C-alpha positions in Angstrom: 21.5 -5.9 -12.1 24.7 -6.6 -13.9 28.2 -6.1 -12.3 29.0 -3.7 -14.9 26.0 -1.5 -13.8 26.7 -1.9 -10.2 30.2 -0.8 -10.6 29.2 2.2 -12.6 26.9 3.3 -9.5 29.6 2.8 -6.9 32.0 4.7 -8.8 29.3 7.4 -9.3 29.0 7.5 -5.5 32.6 9.0 -5.1 31.3 12.0 -6.9 28.5 13.0 -4.9 28.4 15.5 -2.0 27.6 14.8 1.5 23.8 16.1 1.3 23.4 14.1 -2.1 24.6 11.0 -0.3 22.1 11.7 2.5 19.2 12.0 0.2 20.5 8.8 -1.7 20.6 6.9 1.5 16.9 8.2 2.6 15.5 6.9 -0.9 17.3 3.6 -0.7 16.0 3.1 2.9 12.5 3.9 1.8 12.9 1.5 -1.1 14.1 -1.2 1.2 11.4 -0.7 3.5 8.5 -0.8 0.8 10.1 -3.7 -0.7 10.4 -5.8 2.7 6.5 -4.8 3.3 5.5 -6.1 -0.1 7.5 -9.2 0.2 5.7 -9.8 3.7 2.2 -9.2 2.3 2.9 -11.5 -0.7 4.1 -14.2 1.7 1.0 -13.7 3.9 -1.5 -13.8 0.9 0.4 -16.9 -0.4 0.0 -18.6 3.1 -3.8 -17.8 3.0 -4.2 -19.4 -0.3 -2.0 -22.4 0.6 -4.2 -23.0 3.8 -7.2 -22.9 1.8 -8.5 -20.1 3.9 -9.1 -17.8 0.6 -9.6 -18.8 -3.0 -8.3 -15.6 -4.3 -6.4 -12.2 -3.3 -8.2 -9.3 -5.0 -6.1 -6.3 -5.5 -7.2 -2.7 -4.4 -9.0 -0.8 -7.2 -6.8 1.7 -8.9 -9.6 4.0 -9.5 -10.0 6.8 -7.3 -13.1 6.5 -4.9 -15.8 9.0 -5.9 -17.6 11.1 -3.5 -21.1 9.8 -2.8 -24.0 12.0 -2.8 -26.3 12.1 0.2 -29.9 11.3 -0.3 -32.6 13.6 1.1 -35.4 11.8 3.0 -38.6 13.1 4.6 -39.8 12.2 8.2 -37.8 10.7 11.2 -34.2 10.0 10.9 -33.5 6.1 9.9 -31.7 5.6 13.1 -34.9 6.5 15.2 -37.1 4.1 13.0 -34.6 1.2 13.4 -34.6 1.8 17.2 -38.3 1.8 17.5 -38.8 -1.2 15.3 -36.3 -3.3 17.4 -38.4 -2.4 20.5 
C-alpha cells in the first residue's frame, strides 16, 4: 500500500462515528486473524514439503458437495453380513 493511500485512510478515520469505528475494528481484527491463520497453514504445508513427507498439497475443491443418493438393497443389512463373515 502506498503511503498516500494509507494517509488518506487515516484521515478518513477522523470522520467516522464511534459505532462505525467499532465495526471497522471488528473487520480489521477478523481480517488479521484470517491472514495469520492462512500464513500458519502455508508455513505448515511448506514444512511438510521441505521434510519430504508429502509431494504436493492439494487444495480443497471449490465445488459444493452434492447430496448422495442412498442405494436400496434387499436382504439383511450389510453390517450384519460383515459381522457374520468375520465369525
